[in-house]
Phi, psi and omega in degrees: 000129182258126180272141177284139179297146181289135180275130178249029183299327183253017184263005178292122182302323181293325179287318182293332184253023181299139180168191181272143175277168180298322180295317179296320178296318180294320178297315179298321179296317179296318179298316179297320179296317179297319177296319179296318178296320180295317179294320178297317179296319179296318179295317180297320179296320179295318179296316180297320179295318178297317180296321180296315179297318179298319180294319178297316179296320179297314180297316180298318179297317181295316181290321179298318180296317179295318180296318182295322177300314181293314183300312182300324182279314183297325181302333184271358183308134176086359179296137180224126183296338182253024183302330182295339180291339181268355183297125178083358182266348183057032177227162177234104180257017181294113182288353180263006179231021174272172187305321186282344185235351183290168180299127179229128180242129176227088178059256183263022181222142176224136176238144180196173179212160174200159186281082187302317183262006176056032180268359175087355182227155179255127183283170174286161180292122182207152177265357182285333181205176179295117181269010171062027174240134187224166179185159175224149179201164173261125180221115179052049177066022179233136173279124181239155176234147179281124175271168179298143178086347181280165178298129180274070188204135180296338182267012180300153180302150182303323182285348182280335180254159183261146178284132174263317178269153179263111184295343177280347180252309181229152175247121178277114183262348179199138176208122177225142174242135177233119180268123179249145182216131176239125183260128178234147180299148179215106178071239182297160182302323184279352182261147178209165180238128180259114177266118189241155177210163179230128174262129182244134173235123184234123181237136180211167176217159179292139180295332182263354181206098184292348179281344178266104184224155182203148177236131176246143175232148182211134175259121184245115176274120178289128186287340185251105180287159183252119177276129180239124180257000000 
């Protein structure tokens, strides 16, 4: 009986111990760490970019809202419910356009009045009802508005006026009002019409990130021209 020789096809030690060496494992580990660091950096960059965009949008929304409040109110300056009574008289009896109530601009503050209830008269200053005198100003990096009954003066105490902007969200770093006036002849030689407008520049930054800043500008045409005899 003849025996078949034993096969040693799988007896090669190198074949039986095939696998990664320690150096190969360390190299793979380093590559994985580098890839993880790259992904972490990319994710962090994406998060920072998203936060930056969110902050810019937040600041823009806050400034736009503040600007719109001012524009809507200032545009009505000088309105008088009885204006038709002066037509053809060559006089101006508008109580909302006299020295004490007319539009006044002092740098970062504006004062004005208008006939809110269209009754033709301006009431005395009182906190019991709307006294039809209004104003906006920059005070300690906060946009403020004059409430009814408060002192009708740009130098009024900070606590006398109400905050429009939220100092915990935005810091107002700049506010300027510029009153423009163009005089055109009206009727008799001595009569004229003053067409007026106000330019507003509002600058702010996020209270939590001073690098996020923005400036808005707005040209406001006053709807009520001033007749001067």
